[in-house]
N, C-alpha and C positions, 0 to 999 in steps of 0.2 A: 507462322509462329510469331507471337508478339515478343518484342524485346524492349528492355528498359535499362538505362544506366543506373537506375535506383535499385539497390539490393533489397531483397525481402528479408531484412534483418533489423529488428528494433535495436537502436543503440542506447537510448535512455528514455525513461519515463519521468516527466515532471509532475509533481503533486503540488498544486497551489496551496499556500498557507498564508495566514494573516500575521501570526506571531511566531517568528522563527524559534525563539527560545522555548516556548511552550510546546510547539510541534516537535522539536528535536528531542525534548525529554519524553514526550508521549510515544513517538516512533521508537526511541531507544528502549523504552520499557516494553513496548509491544514486541519488538523483534530481537531484543536481547543484545544490544550494543551500546557502547559509551559514545555519545555524539562528540564529533570532532568540532573544530571551529568552522563556522560557515564562511565560505569564500564570497567573492564579488560584493564586498562591502557588507557582509553579514546577511546576504539575501539568498544564497544558494548553499545547501548542505547535501553533500553526497552521502547516501546511505550505503554502508558496505554490504555487498551482496555476495552470495556463494557462487552463483553462476547466472547466466542469462543477462538480460538487459540491466543496465545500471538504473538506479532510482535516485531522484534528487528532490528535496523539498525546495520550493521556489516561492520566495516572498516578494517577488518583483511586481506582481499585479494583485494587490490585496482587495480589489473591487470585484473579484470573480464571484460567480454563483456556483454552488456545489450541487446543482441539480443533475438529474440524469442517472444512468446506470453506472456501475463501477467500470472504470477504464482498463483495469487489470486485476489480477488476483495473486495472492500468496499461496504457496503450497504448504501443506502440513502432512506429516505421516501419522498423526494421532489427533483426530477431530475432537474426541472427548477431552483430552488434555488441553487442546486449543481453546475450547469453550470455557473450561475451568480457568485458564489463564486470562482470558478476556473478562470473565466475571470478577476475578481477583483484582484486575486493574480498573474495574468500574467502567469498561468500554461500553458504549451504546451499541448493543447487538440488535439489529433490526429485522432478523428473521430467525425462525427455528432452523435447525440443521435439516437440509433437504437432500434426499437421495435422488439424483436425476439420471441414474443409470450408470454412467461411467465415473461419476464423482459424487462425493458428499460436499455440500456447499453451505456456508454460513455467511450472512451479510452483516456488516458493521459500519460504523461511521467514525471518522477521526474527529478531533475537536473542532474543526472547521466545517463539519458536516459532509466532507467528501465521502462518497460511498465506496466501501472496500469489500472484498470478498476473500475468504480463505477456503481452499478446496483440498480434498483428499481423494486420491484415486481409489476406486473400489475394485475388488478382484473380479 
């Protein structure tokens, strides 16, 4: 049996951003929270989460590239309401809603081009 001192538990996800103020407003509107003051000299903002790993906006490395697949996803209980919310906010939605068997999935991008996903479990 393999063993490791590293736990199989994600502690926090860091989302790279270039403009903390703009990103804080965008994620606040997307997820429905009032952004707090960023810590670490205004370069890290913890997003309040209901459960699971923590999420932080990180403006420490503004030279990042936002290519590749989404690194994580958000859950929703109502995909139709989610798509309407994204459209109301003018979010760049990059896919149609897809039914991949166990979940419905929609892809989107944040203002820095970071690929994101929202998923809803299917019965």
